[in-house]
N, C-alpha and C positions, 0 to 999 in steps of 0.2 A: 503494500500500500504506498502511495508517495506518504513525503514528509507532511504536507500541508494540510491533505485528509487526515493523516493522524491529529494533527496540532489542534483541527479542528474539530475533529469528536470530543479531546481533551477539554477544549473552552464550552461547547456544548454540554459534558458532561459537567462539569463546575456550575454553571449555572442553574441547569435543572435540579441542582442540589445546593443552591443558597450560597454557593462560592463566587463571588466577585472580585475579582482583583481592581484595584481602585488606581493602579498605579499610570505610566506615562505610556509604558508601552510593555508589547509581550515578547514574551523567549529572549528578555534581557536578565542581567545575571540578577539584578534585582526581582524580577518575576520567579525565576528559578528558583530564587530562598522562598518567594512567596509558595512556591507548592511545596515545599520538604515540611510546610506546619500546616498545610490542609489535613483533616481527618474529617472520616466519616462514622457516621454510628452502625449501620453495618457492616458484618465480614464483608459481604461480597462486594458491595460498595467500594470500600479497602483494597479489595481484589483487583476488580477492574480498576480503578485509579490505577495500582500498581503496572498493570500490562501497559 
């Protein structure tokens, strides 16, 4: 799967579950740090996010 589609799916999953990045632009070092603190309540969501 092309990288831009993976990025789009990840952003869609985060938005669906109420995680909104408030920084200036995606895929920067700050955005990657934000992704390390994202957590989910359901184990299945965490597994899907890890992939």
